[in-house]
N, C-alpha and C positions, 0 to 999 in steps of 0.2 A: 595378448593384452588382458589384464584383469578387469573385473567389473568396476563400474563407478561406485564409490562408497558414500553412504550417508550414515552418520552416527546419531544415535538417539539415546537419551537417558531420561528416566522418569524424574519428575520434579513437581511436587504438589503444593509448594508454598513459595512466596516471595521473600524468604529469609536469605540473607546474603550467603551464609554458609552452605545452604542446600543448593541454591542456584549456582554458586561458584563450583561446588563439587560436581554437580551434574554437567556443567559446561566443561570442566576439566576432564571428566570421564570421557565425554565425546571427543574432545581434542586429542587425548591420549590414544584413543582407539584409531585415530587418523595419523598418528606419528608424533603428536605433541605440538604445542604452539611454536616451539623453537624451530620446527620444520619450516615455518612460514616467516619468522621474524629473526633478524640479526640484531645484535646489540647496537643501539643507536638509531634503529629504523624509526621513521615517523609513521605512526599507525593511526589512521582516521577511522573513528567509530561512527557509523551512519545509522542512527535509530529512525524509527517512524515517529515523526513529530507532527502529525496531521493537524491537530488542534491544540489550543492552549487549554487543556483539560487535565484534571488531576489523575494520578495513576489508577485510582479506584474506579474510574470510568472505563478503563481497559480499551481506550481508543489508541493510545500511544505505547511504544515500547516501554516496558517497566524500568524505572531507574535502577532497580536492584540488579537487573541483568547488565545494564551499562556499567554499574559499579563492579560487578564480578569480572567482566571482561577487562575493565581498566586494570584491576589487580593482577590478572593473568598476563596481560601485555607487559606490565612493569616487571613482573617476575621473569619474563622472557627477555628482558633487556630493551624493550621497545619504549618509545616516547608517545603516549596516547594523546589524541585530540578527539573532540566530539563536535560534530557539525551536522546540520540538515537545513533544508529550505522548506518551511511549511507551505501548505496550500493557501490559496486565496490571496487577498490583497492586504491583509494585516501584516505590516512589516515590523511590528514591535517584537522582535525576536527575543528580547530579554523577558518579555511576558511569557512566551512559550517555555523558555528555559526554567523560569521560576515556577510556573504552575505545574509543569510536568514532573518536577522534582529533579531535573538534571542540574540546575544551578547549584543546589545544595550539595549534590554528590561531587560535582567537579571542583567546587570551591574547597570542599573538605579534603579532597584527594590531590589538590593542586594540579588540575588538568585544564588545559585551555579549551574554551568553547569557541568554535569558529563560526563566524557569520558569513554564510555563503553569499548574502546579498551585497556585501561591501568588499569582498575579497577578490572580485574579478572572475573572469571565466575564460576558457579556451574554446575556440571554434573548431568543431569536428564535423566530419561528413560521413554519412553512411546511407547507402541505397539512394543516392542522389539528393539527400536531405541534409541541411545544415542544422547542427545542434550546438548549444552552448552548455558546457559542463563546468561546474565551479572549480576554480584553480586548486583549492586545497585538496580536492578529491584526486585530481590527476597528478598533483605534486607529491602525494603521499607515497611512501614505499609499499604500504599495504593498506587496502580498505577492508575493514570488517563491517559487513552489512548486517544490521540488527533489526530485521523485520518482525512484525507481530502477525500471528495467524489470524486473518480476518477474511470475511467475504467482502465483495465489492460489487455494487450494482451495475457498473459498466463493464468490468473485466471479469466478473464472477468471483475471482479470488485474488487476494493481494498477499504476496509472500516475498521471496527473494528477488524475483524479476521485477515486480511492480515497485518495490520499495526504493529501487535505485532511480526511479523517476524524480525523487526528491533531490537528486544531485544537480538538477536544472535550477538555477537561481532565479528569484524574482517572478515577475509577471509572465515570463516566457512560457511557463507551464500552462497557463490559461490560454495563451495563444495557440499552443499545440492542440489543446482541446478544440479550439475553434477551427483549426485547419483539418482536424480529423474527427468530425462529429459522430461517425458511426463506430460501434464497438470494435469491429475488426480493423478499421483504419487506425483507431487510437491504440489498439493492441500492437500494431506494427511499429508505431512510434515508441511505445514503451520498450519493445524488444530492441529497437535500434539503440536506445539509451542504455539499456542493460549491456548490450554488446560493447559499447564504447567505454563502459566502466570496468571491463574485465582486464586482468583477473581480480577476484575478490575471495575473501573467506566469508561464508555466510553462517551466522549463528542466530537461530530463530527462537523468539519468545513464544513458546507454546504452552506456558503454564496455565494461563487463562486467555482464550482467544475471543473472537466475536463471531456469532452466527446471525443469520437473518439478513436484515437490511444494513449490512456493513457498507463502507468502512467506519461509519461513525454513529449510525442510528440503529444498529443491531443490538443484540443482547449478549452479555458475557456468557461464555461457555468454558467450563473447566475441562482442560485437555490433559494437563499433567505431564508435560514433556518439554525438553530442550533438544533441539536438533542442530547439527553442524555438518557442513559439506563445503567442498570447493566448487562443485557443479550446482549452480542455483536452479537449473532446469530439473535436474534429478531430485533436488531437495523439494521443490514445489510439487513434483510428480508423486513423490512418496507421501507427502502430506495430504494432497487431495485424494489419493487412493485410500489413505487411512480414514478420510472423512466421507468416503462413499461415492466419490466422483471419478469418472474416467479422466486421467490427466489430459488426454488429448481433446477433451471437451472444454478445457480452459484455454481461451484464445491465445494468451501470452505464452503458455507452455507449448501449445501446438506449433505456433509460428517459430519460436526459438528452436524447437526440436527440428522442424523442417529446414531451418537455416544452419543446422549443424552446430548450434551453440551449446548443446548439452544432451543428456540422455533422458528420454521420457518413457522408455519401455521399462516398467518396473521389474520385469523378469531379468533385465540386464543390470539391475542395481543391487548392490549388496548393502543390506541394512544391518549395521552393527549396533546391536542392542534391541530392546523390545519396545514396540510402539503400543501404548495403552489402547485397550478396546474402546471404540467410540461408536455409539449408536445414534441413529436419527439426527445427524447433524443437519441443521436447517440452512439451505442455500437461499440466495436472494431470488426474488421473482425474476423471470426471464423478461428481457426488454426488447430483444431483437429477432428471435428466431421463430416465433410462433407462426408467422405467415408462411413458413416453409411447408406447412401441412396443407395449405390451400393452393389449388391450381392457379398458375400465374395470371391467366386472363380474368379470373374471378377476383383474385387479390387486387389487381389494379383498379377494378371497378368499385371495390368497397373500402379502399384505403381511408376515405374521409370518415368512415364509421368505425375504423379500427385504430385505436390510439391508446397510448399510455403517456402520461405527462405529470410533471411535478406539481404539487398543490400545497399551499400553506395552510396549516391548521391554526386558525386565529386564537384558539384557546392556549396554544403553546408558544406562539410567536411573542417575543418581547420587543419587537421593532428595532433590533440592533442593526438590521440591514446588511449583515455580512453576506447574505445570499446575493443581494443586489451588487455589492462591491466585487463579488467573486465571479459573476456571470460573464463569460467571455464574449457573448453576443449582445449584451445589454437588453436581454429579454425580460428582465425585471426592472420595472420603472415606477416612478411616483404616480399614483392614481391621479387622473385628471381633476378630480374633485378636491384634491388636497392643495392647499396654497403653496406657492413656490418657496416661501421662506420657512415652511414647516420642516422640522428635522426628525420628528417622531411620527412615523407612519408605517403601515404594513405595505411592502412593495406589491405591485400587481404584475402578474405574468402576461406577457404579450407572446402568445404561443406561435405566431408566425415567425418569430425570431428565435424561438427555443430549439436547441439541437439535442436535447435530452442527454447532455454530457454529465449531469448529476453533480456538477460543482456546487450548486446551491445546497443540495442535500448533504453533500460531503462536509461543507463548511458550517452548517447550521449548528450552533452550540446547544440548542434547545430541542433538537430532534423534531422540529416543527414542520419539516417538509417531508411529504410522503408521495408515492406514485399512485395516481388515480388511473384506473383502467375503464375504458368504455365497455358497455355491455358485450359488444361483439368480441372485444379483446378477451374478456373474461371467459366467454363461451369457447373461443378457439383455444384458449390456454388449457382447457380441460382435455383436449385431444393431443396436445404436444407432449413429447417425451421429456422426462425430467433430466 
């Protein structure tokens, strides 16, 4: 049996010709798009639509990649659709389509935008858990997953595996956060959803990614590449290795690999093309594993002094309260001193209810939420491995 294949091509701008040529180069090295599409096939393109933010914020999959893939799907005889279910409680999906640039692209190219929230879902089970997957996803003849390379405060990295979490419609995504408050528990759910969405073709927006406090509050980072693979685990492994991180240190990658969902050993992955050299990529601060360096009896005694938690920067907050609406445990509330009929206020954290799921940080359009660490947490972080 041959090696798992990941194709990569350099791409340094979001011009349609350059992105489309880089994507076609990758696809051709894997046998061409017609290997995956028959004439008349319904092909669902699933971008990352985390927030209603313009492309130049580099939070969402760039509309130029979506346009390029639409063109290639049509050339192969497929019928493309575009759909996603954004995070949080803002159900104005047309706002997301408009602000992210997808509405303009799809209207111009006469492509249907699919609303996962209103199109129904199928109930699926895996590992004893029930999940609801949007009907258009499972009804498609092929799903093309279009993630963007970004860091993630809870899962460390968001790529091919994590992007399929958006195939869960509506508020259910927030409920899963509530059911799985710890990073490893949440990663297991993400992997279940990834498995239920297979098979897919994955095409990654790596022209400009995000480093640091991703998936929305980090900083743009020019990476200069498009990547394509059938194996999303292998794809995420190649990317994280190129960014300087052991793939098995990424919870979603490790769990998917252990469950036999793909290849994570980069020695067994054939990379077709050249990955650009990337130095000093900034990963998010660790939220879960620092206590591993402390003996268990001592750790249990000092837990009250060891914490990291989200905090609102009042200078950046515009009181939109998207954080409050997106919190799965209602840990963000109206301050007691604020009158009940007041609609403009900065929510207050009730940390006894907070599960550190980072939904608030993820959904804040102003990047006004950051993680504050106790002194003890900062000190022990100095001794933990990167």
